[in-house]
N, C-alpha and C positions, 0 to 999 in steps of 0.2 A: 465629641465627648468633652465634658466639662472637666478639665484637668487642673485648673487653677482656681484659687479662692475668689479672685476678682471676676473670672468668667462665671462661676457659679452664682455669685452674688448679683451680677448683672442680669442673669436669666431669672433668678428667683424674684428680684425686685421688679422686673418687667412684667412677670405674670401675676404678681401679688396685688394687682389693681383690677377692680371689676370692669372699668372702662377698657383697659387694655385686653382683658379676656374677651370682651365683646368684639373688639377689633379683630382679634385672632379668629373668633367664630365667624365673623362676616367675611373674612378673607379665605375661609376654608373652601369656598366654592370656586375660587379663582381670583385673578387680579381685578382690582376695582379702581376707578378714577377717584381721586381724593374728594372731590365735591360730592360725588354720589355716595361715597362712604360716610361723609359727614352727615348727609341727609338721612341715610339709613339709621345712623346711630343717634341722630337728634342732637348733635353737638356742633360747636363752631369749628371752622377749619383751623384757626390757630390752636385751639385746644387739641384737636385731632392730630395736628402736626407734632405737638409736644409728646403725645402718646406714641405716635409712629416713630419719632426719633428715639425714644427709649427702647422700643421693640427692635428697631433697626440696629442700634448699638449692641443689643444683646444677641444679634444674629438671627432673630426670629422672623423678620420680614425684610423685604428688599423693595426699594423704590426705583422707578425708571421714568425718565423723561422721554416723551414721544411727541412728535410734531403732528398736529391734526392737519387735515386737508387744506384748511385756511391759514396754516402757518403758526398756529398758537401752540405753545408748549403745554403739554398735558402730563400731569404727574400721576402715575399708576403705582399701586402697591400690591404685593402678593406675598404669600407666606413663603419663607425659606423652608426647605425640608428640615424638620427637626423632630426629635423624640426626647421627651423629658422623663427620665427615670431617676427618682431621688431615693437613695438608700444611705444608710449609715456609712457604707464603704465609699460612696461618691463624695460625701462630705469630708470624711477622713482623708481621702487621697488628695482632695483639693487643698485642704488646710496644710497637710504635710508638704505638698509641692510648694505652697507659698512660703512656708518656713524654710525649706531647703534653699529656695531662691532668694531668701532674705526679704520677702515681700509680705510679711505678716500684717494682717489687718490691724489697724489701730482703732479700738472702740472708744466711744465717749466714756469718761470716767465713771459715770453712774452704771454703765453696762459692765465695765470691768469689775466693779465691786458687786455685781449681781443684783443691783437695785434697778427697779424700773421706775422711770419718772412718771408720776401720776398727776393728773390735773387736780388742783385743790390742795396740794401738799405745800 
């Protein structure tokens, strides 16, 4: 359960990217070697590792090193069990927990004032 503002933000940020959503979809059938996953997605391994790192930090995927028969280290990733249900109550509880623990999120000044930064301004 997402009980803190930072946990909620980590998960929402992780899934708010089309490439990372594709990673989750590819892993839904089971664990996959990182090279095979990169080929399936049509992206480079360094870019894939960046996306996998974000998903792993959010607790949505796990990575495991295994040794092949010839002694090479092989990195496999799989989905961690998760269910994401976003409600007003989830957000409210996470924000309140953050405030109570003194961990209120600091937003950039333009977001604090309700202004969105637009290109061309």
